[in-house]
N, CA, C and O atoms as CSV, one atom per row, in Angstrom:
chain,resi,resn,atom,element,x,y,z
A,1,UNK,N,N,0.849,-1.177,0.000
A,1,UNK,CA,C,0.000,0.000,0.000
A,1,UNK,C,C,0.894,1.240,0.000
A,1,UNK,O,O,1.852,1.323,0.769
A,2,UNK,N,N,0.576,2.191,-0.859
A,2,UNK,CA,C,1.375,3.407,-0.943
A,2,UNK,C,C,1.083,4.316,0.260
A,2,UNK,O,O,0.009,4.228,0.855
A,3,UNK,N,N,2.028,5.183,0.617
A,3,UNK,CA,C,1.799,6.094,1.737
A,3,UNK,C,C,0.592,7.013,1.524
A,3,UNK,O,O,-0.136,7.310,2.471
A,4,UNK,N,N,0.379,7.459,0.292
A,4,UNK,CA,C,-0.772,8.320,0.012
A,4,UNK,C,C,-2.085,7.565,0.215
A,4,UNK,O,O,-3.054,8.110,0.743
A,5,UNK,N,N,-2.099,6.337,-0.201
A,5,UNK,CA,C,-3.309,5.525,-0.015
A,5,UNK,C,C,-3.551,5.243,1.468
A,5,UNK,O,O,-4.692,5.229,1.931
A,6,UNK,N,N,-2.466,5.019,2.202
A,6,UNK,CA,C,-2.575,4.799,3.640
A,6,UNK,C,C,-3.163,6.021,4.331
A,6,UNK,O,O,-4.060,5.893,5.165
A,7,UNK,N,N,-2.659,7.215,3.987
A,7,UNK,CA,C,-3.169,8.449,4.600
A,7,UNK,C,C,-4.629,8.677,4.234
A,7,UNK,O,O,-5.423,9.085,5.082
A,8,UNK,N,N,-4.988,8.422,2.997
A,8,UNK,CA,C,-6.384,8.581,2.575
A,8,UNK,C,C,-7.297,7.651,3.365
A,8,UNK,O,O,-8.384,8.048,3.786
A,9,UNK,N,N,-6.854,6.422,3.562
A,9,UNK,CA,C,-7.658,5.472,4.336
A,9,UNK,C,C,-7.739,5.881,5.799
A,9,UNK,O,O,-8.792,5.744,6.422
A,10,UNK,N,N,-6.648,6.378,6.351
A,10,UNK,CA,C,-6.626,6.795,7.749
A,10,UNK,C,C,-7.474,8.048,7.979
A,10,UNK,O,O,-7.969,8.254,9.088
A,11,UNK,N,N,-7.648,8.872,6.974
A,11,UNK,CA,C,-8.476,10.075,7.108
A,11,UNK,C,C,-9.948,9.807,6.804
A,11,UNK,O,O,-10.822,10.480,7.350
A,12,UNK,N,N,-10.228,8.845,5.952
A,12,UNK,CA,C,-11.607,8.618,5.502
A,12,UNK,C,C,-12.528,8.193,6.646
A,12,UNK,O,O,-13.644,8.701,6.755
A,13,UNK,N,N,-12.090,7.294,7.476
A,13,UNK,CA,C,-12.944,6.790,8.561
A,13,UNK,C,C,-13.229,7.887,9.596
A,13,UNK,O,O,-14.394,8.095,9.935
A,14,UNK,N,N,-12.214,8.598,10.113
A,14,UNK,CA,C,-12.529,9.673,11.058
A,14,UNK,C,C,-13.391,10.781,10.455
A,14,UNK,O,O,-14.246,11.344,11.139
A,15,UNK,N,N,-13.170,11.094,9.187
A,15,UNK,CA,C,-13.993,12.121,8.536
A,15,UNK,C,C,-15.449,11.690,8.499
A,15,UNK,O,O,-16.343,12.485,8.790
A,16,UNK,N,N,-15.686,10.444,8.145
A,16,UNK,CA,C,-17.064,9.951,8.080
A,16,UNK,C,C,-17.727,9.953,9.453
A,16,UNK,O,O,-18.859,10.413,9.602
A,17,UNK,N,N,-17.020,9.439,10.454
A,17,UNK,CA,C,-17.603,9.370,11.795
A,17,UNK,C,C,-17.780,10.748,12.425
A,17,UNK,O,O,-18.813,11.013,13.040
A,18,UNK,N,N,-16.799,11.622,12.284
A,18,UNK,CA,C,-16.941,12.946,12.891
A,18,UNK,C,C,-18.007,13.772,12.193
A,18,UNK,O,O,-18.744,14.510,12.846
A,19,UNK,N,N,-18.097,13.660,10.888
A,19,UNK,CA,C,-19.143,14.399,10.179
A,19,UNK,C,C,-20.521,13.923,10.618
A,19,UNK,O,O,-21.401,14.735,10.903
A,20,UNK,N,N,-20.705,12.621,10.671
A,20,UNK,CA,C,-21.999,12.089,11.106
A,20,UNK,C,C,-22.281,12.440,12.560
A,20,UNK,O,O,-23.388,12.864,12.891
A,21,UNK,N,N,-21.302,12.270,13.418
A,21,UNK,CA,C,-21.499,12.534,14.836
A,21,UNK,C,C,-21.788,13.989,15.148
A,21,UNK,O,O,-22.716,14.290,15.898
A,22,UNK,N,N,-21.012,14.886,14.589
A,22,UNK,CA,C,-21.219,16.317,14.849
A,22,UNK,C,C,-22.525,16.792,14.222
A,22,UNK,O,O,-23.197,17.655,14.786
A,23,UNK,N,N,-22.893,16.253,13.080
A,23,UNK,CA,C,-24.173,16.615,12.465
A,23,UNK,C,C,-25.335,16.210,13.367
A,23,UNK,O,O,-26.268,16.987,13.570
A,24,UNK,N,N,-25.278,15.014,13.898
A,24,UNK,CA,C,-26.342,14.556,14.799
A,24,UNK,C,C,-26.369,15.394,16.071
A,24,UNK,O,O,-27.442,15.805,16.515
A,25,UNK,N,N,-25.208,15.653,16.664
A,25,UNK,CA,C,-25.163,16.463,17.886
A,25,UNK,C,C,-25.676,17.880,17.648
A,25,UNK,O,O,-26.381,18.435,18.491
A,26,UNK,N,N,-25.330,18.460,16.518
A,26,UNK,CA,C,-25.806,19.801,16.188
A,26,UNK,C,C,-27.316,19.819,16.003
A,26,UNK,O,O,-27.990,20.743,16.457
A,27,UNK,N,N,-27.844,18.805,15.340
A,27,UNK,CA,C,-29.292,18.727,15.139
A,27,UNK,C,C,-30.024,18.513,16.463
A,27,UNK,O,O,-31.078,19.106,16.690
A,28,UNK,N,N,-29.476,17.674,17.331
A,28,UNK,CA,C,-30.087,17.440,18.636
A,28,UNK,C,C,-30.048,18.716,19.474
A,28,UNK,O,O,-31.015,19.028,20.169
A,29,UNK,N,N,-28.944,19.454,19.415
A,29,UNK,CA,C,-28.853,20.717,20.149
A,29,UNK,C,C,-29.900,21.704,19.642
A,29,UNK,O,O,-30.591,22.344,20.435
A,30,UNK,N,N,-30.017,21.827,18.327
A,30,UNK,CA,C,-31.009,22.758,17.762
A,30,UNK,C,C,-32.420,22.340,18.160
A,30,UNK,O,O,-33.238,23.188,18.518
A,31,UNK,N,N,-32.711,21.063,18.103
A,31,UNK,CA,C,-34.034,20.585,18.488
A,31,UNK,C,C,-34.282,20.839,19.972
A,31,UNK,O,O,-35.342,21.338,20.350
A,32,UNK,N,N,-33.308,20.496,20.810
A,32,UNK,CA,C,-33.463,20.695,22.248
A,32,UNK,C,C,-33.593,22.150,22.627
A,32,UNK,O,O,-34.370,22.490,23.518
A,33,UNK,N,N,-32.856,23.005,21.975
A,33,UNK,CA,C,-32.944,24.440,22.262
A,33,UNK,C,C,-34.303,24.972,21.863
A,33,UNK,O,O,-34.872,25.808,22.565
A,34,UNK,N,N,-34.827,24.506,20.755
A,34,UNK,CA,C,-36.139,24.995,20.322
A,34,UNK,C,C,-37.250,24.488,21.237
A,34,UNK,O,O,-38.295,25.130,21.342
A,35,UNK,N,N,-37.048,23.359,21.896
A,35,UNK,CA,C,-38.059,22.795,22.789
A,35,UNK,C,C,-37.943,23.314,24.226
A,35,UNK,O,O,-38.944,23.434,24.933
A,36,UNK,N,N,-36.724,23.617,24.645
A,36,UNK,CA,C,-36.489,23.962,26.043
A,36,UNK,C,C,-36.635,25.450,26.324
A,36,UNK,O,O,-37.244,25.841,27.319
A,37,UNK,N,N,-36.090,26.264,25.465
A,37,UNK,CA,C,-36.050,27.695,25.731
A,37,UNK,C,C,-37.149,28.410,24.961
A,37,UNK,O,O,-37.545,27.993,23.872
A,38,UNK,N,N,-37.630,29.498,25.553
A,38,UNK,CA,C,-38.536,30.372,24.820
A,38,UNK,C,C,-37.649,31.258,23.959
A,38,UNK,O,O,-37.286,32.366,24.354
A,39,UNK,N,N,-37.312,30.769,22.807
A,39,UNK,CA,C,-36.302,31.420,21.983
A,39,UNK,C,C,-36.912,32.092,20.764
A,39,UNK,O,O,-37.894,31.630,20.183
A,40,UNK,N,N,-36.296,33.181,20.414
A,40,UNK,CA,C,-36.611,33.854,19.156
A,40,UNK,C,C,-35.436,33.559,18.239
A,40,UNK,O,O,-34.438,34.280,18.239
A,41,UNK,N,N,-35.559,32.515,17.475
A,41,UNK,CA,C,-34.455,31.926,16.728
A,41,UNK,C,C,-33.664,32.939,15.906
A,41,UNK,O,O,-32.441,32.971,16.039
A,42,UNK,N,N,-34.284,33.771,15.061
A,42,UNK,CA,C,-33.456,34.684,14.271
A,42,UNK,C,C,-32.730,35.717,15.119
A,42,UNK,O,O,-31.616,36.112,14.776
A,43,UNK,N,N,-33.327,36.163,16.213
A,43,UNK,CA,C,-32.707,37.195,17.031
A,43,UNK,C,C,-31.530,36.641,17.815
A,43,UNK,O,O,-30.495,37.301,17.904
A,44,UNK,N,N,-31.658,35.453,18.384
A,44,UNK,CA,C,-30.622,34.891,19.235
A,44,UNK,C,C,-29.608,34.043,18.480
A,44,UNK,O,O,-28.705,33.478,19.097
A,45,UNK,N,N,-29.734,33.942,17.188
A,45,UNK,CA,C,-28.842,33.066,16.430
A,45,UNK,C,C,-27.415,33.575,16.363
A,45,UNK,O,O,-26.509,32.797,16.065
A,46,UNK,N,N,-27.182,34.855,16.629
A,46,UNK,CA,C,-25.809,35.362,16.570
A,46,UNK,C,C,-25.083,35.213,17.895
A,46,UNK,O,O,-23.905,35.560,17.985
A,47,UNK,N,N,-25.752,34.705,18.931
A,47,UNK,CA,C,-25.058,34.435,20.187
A,47,UNK,C,C,-23.979,33.388,19.946
A,47,UNK,O,O,-24.156,32.472,19.144
A,48,UNK,N,N,-22.877,33.531,20.640
A,48,UNK,CA,C,-21.712,32.678,20.411
A,48,UNK,C,C,-22.019,31.190,20.554
A,48,UNK,O,O,-21.643,30.394,19.694
A,49,UNK,N,N,-22.691,30.815,21.621
A,49,UNK,CA,C,-22.961,29.395,21.845
A,49,UNK,C,C,-23.984,28.845,20.863
A,49,UNK,O,O,-23.891,27.689,20.451
A,50,UNK,N,N,-24.946,29.653,20.489
A,50,UNK,CA,C,-25.969,29.194,19.547
A,50,UNK,C,C,-25.372,29.069,18.153
A,50,UNK,O,O,-25.543,28.047,17.487
A,51,UNK,N,N,-24.676,30.102,17.715
A,51,UNK,CA,C,-24.128,30.108,16.368
A,51,UNK,C,C,-23.108,28.985,16.180
A,51,UNK,O,O,-23.092,28.328,15.139
A,52,UNK,N,N,-22.267,28.767,17.173
A,52,UNK,CA,C,-21.216,27.764,17.047
A,52,UNK,C,C,-21.665,26.334,17.241
A,52,UNK,O,O,-20.895,25.407,16.990
A,53,UNK,N,N,-22.903,26.132,17.687
A,53,UNK,CA,C,-23.364,24.776,17.965
A,53,UNK,C,C,-24.417,24.284,16.986
A,53,UNK,O,O,-24.739,23.096,16.970
A,54,UNK,N,N,-24.951,25.170,16.180
A,54,UNK,CA,C,-26.004,24.764,15.234
A,54,UNK,C,C,-25.554,25.034,13.806
A,54,UNK,O,O,-24.654,25.837,13.563
A,55,UNK,N,N,-26.187,24.362,12.882
A,55,UNK,CA,C,-25.882,24.559,11.474
A,55,UNK,C,C,-24.649,23.780,11.049
A,55,UNK,O,O,-24.200,22.885,11.764
A,56,UNK,N,N,-24.100,24.115,9.890
A,56,UNK,CA,C,-22.951,23.376,9.368
A,56,UNK,C,C,-21.598,23.830,9.918
A,56,UNK,O,O,-20.595,23.155,9.686
A,57,UNK,N,N,-21.539,24.951,10.639
A,57,UNK,CA,C,-20.261,25.460,11.136
A,57,UNK,C,C,-19.544,24.474,12.063
A,57,UNK,O,O,-18.331,24.315,11.929
A,58,UNK,N,N,-20.234,23.801,13.001
A,58,UNK,CA,C,-19.503,22.835,13.831
A,58,UNK,C,C,-18.853,21.714,13.017
A,58,UNK,O,O,-17.771,21.241,13.366
A,59,UNK,N,N,-19.494,21.298,11.961
A,59,UNK,CA,C,-18.904,20.272,11.091
A,59,UNK,C,C,-17.655,20.825,10.410
A,59,UNK,O,O,-16.641,20.135,10.305
A,60,UNK,N,N,-17.735,22.068,9.951
A,60,UNK,CA,C,-16.575,22.693,9.315
A,60,UNK,C,C,-15.388,22.795,10.252
A,60,UNK,O,O,-14.261,22.478,9.872
A,61,UNK,N,N,-15.639,23.240,11.485
A,61,UNK,CA,C,-14.551,23.323,12.461
A,61,UNK,C,C,-13.986,21.941,12.789
A,61,UNK,O,O,-12.775,21.789,12.946
A,62,UNK,N,N,-14.843,20.952,12.890
A,62,UNK,CA,C,-14.389,19.597,13.194
A,62,UNK,C,C,-13.499,19.055,12.081
A,62,UNK,O,O,-12.444,18.478,12.346
A,63,UNK,N,N,-13.925,19.243,10.842
A,63,UNK,CA,C,-13.124,18.746,9.718
A,63,UNK,C,C,-11.815,19.518,9.581
A,63,UNK,O,O,-10.785,18.940,9.235
A,64,UNK,N,N,-11.853,20.820,9.850
A,64,UNK,CA,C,-10.615,21.603,9.803
A,64,UNK,C,C,-9.646,21.129,10.877
A,64,UNK,O,O,-8.455,20.979,10.605
A,65,UNK,N,N,-10.129,20.893,12.087
A,65,UNK,CA,C,-9.249,20.415,13.160
A,65,UNK,C,C,-8.694,19.032,12.852
A,65,UNK,O,O,-7.535,18.750,13.155
A,66,UNK,N,N,-9.496,18.179,12.262
A,66,UNK,CA,C,-9.013,16.855,11.870
A,66,UNK,C,C,-7.917,16.971,10.818
A,66,UNK,O,O,-6.899,16.284,10.902
A,67,UNK,N,N,-8.118,17.829,9.835
A,67,UNK,CA,C,-7.119,18.020,8.784
A,67,UNK,C,C,-5.848,18.654,9.350
A,67,UNK,O,O,-4.740,18.245,9.003
A,68,UNK,N,N,-6.008,19.651,10.219
A,68,UNK,CA,C,-4.830,20.259,10.840
A,68,UNK,C,C,-4.086,19.250,11.705
A,68,UNK,O,O,-2.856,19.231,11.726
A,69,UNK,N,N,-4.830,18.416,12.416
A,69,UNK,CA,C,-4.201,17.392,13.241
A,69,UNK,C,C,-3.384,16.420,12.406
A,69,UNK,O,O,-2.281,16.042,12.798
A,70,UNK,N,N,-3.910,16.016,11.266
A,70,UNK,CA,C,-3.164,15.109,10.387
A,70,UNK,C,C,-1.912,15.778,9.842
A,70,UNK,O,O,-0.847,15.162,9.793
A,71,UNK,N,N,-2.034,17.034,9.432
A,71,UNK,CA,C,-0.879,17.760,8.901
A,71,UNK,C,C,0.182,17.952,9.975
A,71,UNK,O,O,1.362,17.690,9.740
A,72,UNK,N,N,-0.231,18.404,11.140
A,72,UNK,CA,C,0.728,18.640,12.223
A,72,UNK,C,C,1.388,17.331,12.654
A,72,UNK,O,O,2.585,17.305,12.938
A,73,UNK,N,N,0.619,16.250,12.705
A,73,UNK,CA,C,1.182,14.951,13.086
A,73,UNK,C,C,2.230,14.488,12.081
A,73,UNK,O,O,3.248,13.914,12.468
A,74,UNK,N,N,1.992,14.731,10.802
A,74,UNK,CA,C,2.978,14.341,9.792
A,74,UNK,C,C,4.245,15.187,9.887
A,74,UNK,O,O,5.342,14.706,9.603
A,75,UNK,N,N,4.091,16.435,10.283
A,75,UNK,CA,C,5.256,17.313,10.376
A,75,UNK,C,C,6.035,17.113,11.677
A,75,UNK,O,O,7.266,17.101,11.665
A,76,UNK,N,N,5.329,16.956,12.792
A,76,UNK,CA,C,5.978,16.847,14.101
A,76,UNK,C,C,6.440,15.424,14.380
A,76,UNK,O,O,7.502,15.217,14.966
A,77,UNK,N,N,5.650,14.448,13.966
A,77,UNK,CA,C,5.951,13.022,14.121
A,77,UNK,C,C,5.980,12.552,15.584
A,77,UNK,O,O,6.648,11.570,15.910
A,78,UNK,N,N,5.267,13.243,16.444
A,78,UNK,CA,C,5.096,12.865,17.848
A,78,UNK,C,C,3.637,13.096,18.210
A,78,UNK,O,O,3.072,14.130,17.856
A,79,UNK,N,N,3.023,12.154,18.905
A,79,UNK,CA,C,1.584,12.210,19.156
A,79,UNK,C,C,1.183,13.352,20.091
A,79,UNK,O,O,0.332,14.168,19.738
A,80,UNK,N,N,1.784,13.417,21.270
A,80,UNK,CA,C,1.361,14.398,22.263
A,80,UNK,C,C,1.634,15.838,21.817
A,80,UNK,O,O,0.741,16.677,21.936
A,81,UNK,N,N,2.822,16.159,21.311
A,81,UNK,CA,C,3.024,17.518,20.813
A,81,UNK,C,C,2.101,17.863,19.637
A,81,UNK,O,O,1.675,19.010,19.501
A,82,UNK,N,N,1.795,16.884,18.798
A,82,UNK,CA,C,0.887,17.117,17.676
A,82,UNK,C,C,-0.507,17.466,18.162
A,82,UNK,O,O,-1.146,18.375,17.632
A,83,UNK,N,N,-0.981,16.745,19.173
A,83,UNK,CA,C,-2.306,17.043,19.724
A,83,UNK,C,C,-2.320,18.417,20.376
A,83,UNK,O,O,-3.282,19.167,20.211
A,84,UNK,N,N,-1.273,18.760,21.112
A,84,UNK,CA,C,-1.200,20.067,21.766
A,84,UNK,C,C,-1.171,21.189,20.733
A,84,UNK,O,O,-1.847,22.204,20.906
A,85,UNK,N,N,-0.410,21.023,19.677
A,85,UNK,CA,C,-0.354,22.042,18.626
A,85,UNK,C,C,-1.675,22.164,17.886
A,85,UNK,O,O,-2.049,23.264,17.481
A,86,UNK,N,N,-2.385,21.069,17.700
A,86,UNK,CA,C,-3.691,21.113,17.051
A,86,UNK,C,C,-4.688,21.876,17.915
A,86,UNK,O,O,-5.456,22.687,17.397
A,87,UNK,N,N,-4.688,21.630,19.214
A,87,UNK,CA,C,-5.568,22.373,20.123
A,87,UNK,C,C,-5.205,23.853,20.109
A,87,UNK,O,O,-6.091,24.708,20.095
A,88,UNK,N,N,-3.913,24.162,20.112
A,88,UNK,CA,C,-3.480,25.560,20.057
A,88,UNK,C,C,-3.930,26.226,18.757
A,88,UNK,O,O,-4.358,27.380,18.767
A,89,UNK,N,N,-3.835,25.513,17.653
A,89,UNK,CA,C,-4.279,26.067,16.367
A,89,UNK,C,C,-5.776,26.332,16.387
A,89,UNK,O,O,-6.230,27.344,15.853
A,90,UNK,N,N,-6.546,25.443,16.993
A,90,UNK,CA,C,-7.992,25.646,17.111
A,90,UNK,C,C,-8.301,26.868,17.973
A,90,UNK,O,O,-9.176,27.667,17.639
A,91,UNK,N,N,-7.582,27.007,19.073
A,91,UNK,CA,C,-7.805,28.158,19.955
A,91,UNK,C,C,-7.489,29.461,19.240
A,91,UNK,O,O,-8.140,30.476,19.486
A,92,UNK,N,N,-6.500,29.445,18.360
A,92,UNK,CA,C,-6.158,30.641,17.593
A,92,UNK,C,C,-7.203,30.902,16.502
A,92,UNK,O,O,-7.557,32.054,16.252
A,93,UNK,N,N,-7.694,29.852,15.857
A,93,UNK,CA,C,-8.640,30.010,14.752
A,93,UNK,C,C,-10.049,30.397,15.198
A,93,UNK,O,O,-10.749,31.106,14.475
A,94,UNK,N,N,-10.469,29.949,16.362
A,94,UNK,CA,C,-11.837,30.181,16.813
A,94,UNK,C,C,-12.203,31.660,16.914
A,94,UNK,O,O,-13.252,32.046,16.397
A,95,UNK,N,N,-11.401,32.501,17.547
A,95,UNK,CA,C,-11.788,33.918,17.604
A,95,UNK,C,C,-11.800,34.587,16.231
A,95,UNK,O,O,-12.551,35.538,16.013
A,96,UNK,N,N,-10.978,34.101,15.308
A,96,UNK,CA,C,-10.975,34.685,13.961
A,96,UNK,C,C,-12.315,34.465,13.271
A,96,UNK,O,O,-12.784,35.334,12.536
A,97,UNK,N,N,-12.932,33.317,13.500
A,97,UNK,CA,C,-14.237,33.035,12.911
A,97,UNK,C,C,-15.353,33.808,13.570
A,97,UNK,O,O,-16.393,34.041,12.952
A,98,UNK,N,N,-15.156,34.215,14.833
A,98,UNK,CA,C,-16.180,34.942,15.562
A,98,UNK,C,C,-16.079,36.449,15.386
A,98,UNK,O,O,-16.928,37.187,15.887
A,99,UNK,N,N,-15.056,36.917,14.683
A,99,UNK,CA,C,-14.791,38.360,14.618
A,99,UNK,C,C,-15.927,39.145,13.980
A,99,UNK,O,O,-16.351,40.168,14.519
A,100,UNK,N,N,-16.419,38.684,12.851
A,100,UNK,CA,C,-17.438,39.452,12.132
A,100,UNK,C,C,-18.692,38.596,11.996
A,100,UNK,O,O,-18.787,37.741,11.116
A,101,UNK,N,N,-19.638,38.840,12.874
A,101,UNK,CA,C,-20.926,38.137,12.813
A,101,UNK,C,C,-22.032,39.124,13.147
A,101,UNK,O,O,-22.401,39.276,14.312
A,102,UNK,N,N,-22.555,39.783,12.149
A,102,UNK,CA,C,-23.651,40.707,12.450
A,102,UNK,C,C,-24.909,39.952,12.869
A,102,UNK,O,O,-25.076,38.779,12.534
A,103,UNK,N,N,-25.776,40.614,13.589
A,103,UNK,CA,C,-27.017,39.984,14.039
A,103,UNK,C,C,-27.880,39.643,12.834
A,103,UNK,O,O,-27.888,40.360,11.833
A,104,UNK,N,N,-28.599,38.546,12.948
A,104,UNK,CA,C,-29.441,38.088,11.850
A,104,UNK,C,C,-28.602,37.415,10.776
A,104,UNK,O,O,-27.415,37.166,10.985
A,105,UNK,N,N,-29.187,37.124,9.660
A,105,UNK,CA,C,-28.513,36.500,8.518
A,105,UNK,C,C,-27.760,35.232,8.936
A,105,UNK,O,O,-26.609,35.020,8.552
A,106,UNK,N,N,-28.431,34.403,9.724
A,106,UNK,CA,C,-27.808,33.205,10.285
A,106,UNK,C,C,-27.333,32.259,9.194
A,106,UNK,O,O,-26.158,31.891,9.168
A,107,UNK,N,N,-28.219,31.859,8.297
A,107,UNK,CA,C,-27.854,30.835,7.305
A,107,UNK,C,C,-26.844,31.306,6.277
A,107,UNK,O,O,-25.926,30.547,5.965
A,108,UNK,N,N,-26.954,32.515,5.728
A,108,UNK,CA,C,-25.886,32.928,4.802
A,108,UNK,C,C,-24.510,32.960,5.463
A,108,UNK,O,O,-23.519,32.546,4.861
A,109,UNK,N,N,-24.451,33.454,6.707
A,109,UNK,CA,C,-23.169,33.486,7.407
A,109,UNK,C,C,-22.662,32.082,7.712
A,109,UNK,O,O,-21.467,31.809,7.599
A,110,UNK,N,N,-23.578,31.189,8.101
A,110,UNK,CA,C,-23.186,29.804,8.368
A,110,UNK,C,C,-22.579,29.168,7.113
A,110,UNK,O,O,-21.543,28.506,7.183
A,111,UNK,N,N,-23.220,29.370,5.988
A,111,UNK,CA,C,-22.745,28.738,4.752
A,111,UNK,C,C,-21.417,29.320,4.292
A,111,UNK,O,O,-20.546,28.583,3.829
A,112,UNK,N,N,-21.251,30.633,4.413
A,112,UNK,CA,C,-19.987,31.248,4.006
A,112,UNK,C,C,-18.855,30.788,4.921
A,112,UNK,O,O,-17.783,30.413,4.446
A,113,UNK,N,N,-19.092,30.816,6.227
A,113,UNK,CA,C,-18.054,30.395,7.168
A,113,UNK,C,C,-17.711,28.919,6.981
A,113,UNK,O,O,-16.540,28.544,7.049
A,114,UNK,N,N,-18.709,28.090,6.750
A,114,UNK,CA,C,-18.443,26.668,6.520
A,114,UNK,C,C,-17.628,26.472,5.244
A,114,UNK,O,O,-16.719,25.643,5.212
A,115,UNK,N,N,-17.942,27.220,4.206
A,115,UNK,CA,C,-17.159,27.137,2.971
A,115,UNK,C,C,-15.701,27.499,3.186
A,115,UNK,O,O,-14.804,26.846,2.653
A,116,UNK,N,N,-15.469,28.545,3.972
A,116,UNK,CA,C,-14.095,28.950,4.279
A,116,UNK,C,C,-13.387,27.857,5.077
A,116,UNK,O,O,-12.237,27.519,4.795
A,117,UNK,N,N,-14.078,27.312,6.069
A,117,UNK,CA,C,-13.479,26.250,6.891
A,117,UNK,C,C,-13.160,25.013,6.062
A,117,UNK,O,O,-12.102,24.407,6.236
A,118,UNK,N,N,-14.067,24.632,5.157
A,118,UNK,CA,C,-13.810,23.458,4.315
A,118,UNK,C,C,-12.678,23.710,3.335
A,118,UNK,O,O,-11.915,22.791,3.034
A,119,UNK,N,N,-12.547,24.937,2.826
A,119,UNK,CA,C,-11.420,25.262,1.943
A,119,UNK,C,C,-10.099,25.175,2.711
A,119,UNK,O,O,-9.111,24.654,2.194
A,120,UNK,N,N,-10.084,25.682,3.941
A,120,UNK,CA,C,-8.886,25.570,4.769
A,120,UNK,C,C,-8.563,24.107,5.084
A,120,UNK,O,O,-7.397,23.713,5.087
A,121,UNK,N,N,-9.596,23.305,5.349
A,121,UNK,CA,C,-9.387,21.881,5.610
A,121,UNK,C,C,-8.821,21.183,4.381
A,121,UNK,O,O,-7.913,20.360,4.497
A,122,UNK,N,N,-9.348,21.503,3.216
A,122,UNK,CA,C,-8.832,20.905,1.978
A,122,UNK,C,C,-7.374,21.305,1.752
A,122,UNK,O,O,-6.563,20.490,1.313
A,123,UNK,N,N,-7.049,22.554,2.053
A,123,UNK,CA,C,-5.657,22.994,1.940
A,123,UNK,C,C,-4.748,22.258,2.904
A,123,UNK,O,O,-3.632,21.882,2.545
A,124,UNK,N,N,-5.216,22.049,4.124
A,124,UNK,CA,C,-4.411,21.316,5.113
A,124,UNK,C,C,-4.204,19.868,4.687
A,124,UNK,O,O,-3.116,19.318,4.861
A,125,UNK,N,N,-5.247,19.247,4.129
A,125,UNK,CA,C,-5.107,17.865,3.651
A,125,UNK,C,C,-4.133,17.809,2.469
A,125,UNK,O,O,-3.315,16.892,2.384
A,126,UNK,N,N,-4.218,18.776,1.567
A,126,UNK,CA,C,-3.284,18.810,0.434
A,126,UNK,C,C,-1.850,18.968,0.928
A,126,UNK,O,O,-0.939,18.317,0.415
A,127,UNK,N,N,-1.648,19.827,1.919
A,127,UNK,CA,C,-0.308,19.978,2.486
A,127,UNK,C,C,0.141,18.705,3.205
A,127,UNK,O,O,1.327,18.374,3.188
A,128,UNK,N,N,-0.785,17.993,3.832
A,128,UNK,CA,C,-0.438,16.733,4.487
A,128,UNK,C,C,0.030,15.700,3.462
A,128,UNK,O,O,1.003,14.987,3.705
A,129,UNK,N,N,-0.647,15.614,2.331
A,129,UNK,CA,C,-0.220,14.674,1.293
A,129,UNK,C,C,1.134,15.084,0.721
A,129,UNK,O,O,1.965,14.232,0.404
A,130,UNK,N,N,1.350,16.382,0.591
A,130,UNK,CA,C,2.637,16.860,0.086
A,130,UNK,C,C,3.759,16.525,1.083
A,130,UNK,O,O,4.842,16.095,0.686
A,131,UNK,N,N,3.484,16.728,2.379
A,131,UNK,CA,C,4.484,16.401,3.405
A,131,UNK,C,C,4.761,14.896,3.427
A,131,UNK,O,O,5.903,14.466,3.591
A,132,UNK,N,N,3.711,14.111,3.261
A,132,UNK,CA,C,3.884,12.657,3.229
A,132,UNK,C,C,4.736,12.246,2.032
A,132,UNK,O,O,5.610,11.387,2.152
A,133,UNK,N,N,4.482,12.856,0.887
A,133,UNK,CA,C,5.252,12.557,-0.312
A,133,UNK,C,C,6.722,12.941,-0.125
A,133,UNK,O,O,7.621,12.239,-0.588
A,134,UNK,N,N,6.958,14.076,0.567
A,134,UNK,CA,C,8.311,14.530,0.791
A,134,UNK,C,C,9.065,13.566,1.719
A,134,UNK,O,O,10.246,13.291,1.504
A,135,UNK,N,N,8.376,13.054,2.753
A,135,UNK,CA,C,9.024,12.135,3.695
A,135,UNK,C,C,9.276,10.758,3.085
A,135,UNK,O,O,10.186,10.050,3.516
A,136,UNK,N,N,8.491,10.377,2.099
A,136,UNK,CA,C,8.614,9.036,1.516
A,136,UNK,C,C,9.099,9.065,0.069
A,136,UNK,O,O,8.864,8.121,-0.685
A,137,UNK,N,N,9.762,10.127,-0.311
A,137,UNK,CA,C,10.258,10.236,-1.687
A,137,UNK,C,C,11.591,9.555,-1.843
A,137,UNK,O,O,12.156,9.548,-2.937
């Protein structure tokens, strides 16, 4: 098995499980919030906890962190430092995504932010394959 095929296989299973899991958790949170709280959905959708827990954005952040974790692990080649650096990268990226969120316009903002996160994740995966190719050339 080639190294590229190995990396693709190692990424495919976590991507599938995390996408499914975070999607279900996000849907359950949205359902529970709509049932539990007397909420005005469009007005409160820009709150940090609401915005970050519902819609496609949590999936985007999850996939970006998974891709960054794979890239950092290939570069650092140590498990614990790789995990610490991935958490640090997430902590740095999170406030950047929260910087500009005007009230209202929940779904357009969710879709744009998710698109940006998925593009960054794709870039991280491409860099991971490039790093893998460099180490096994």
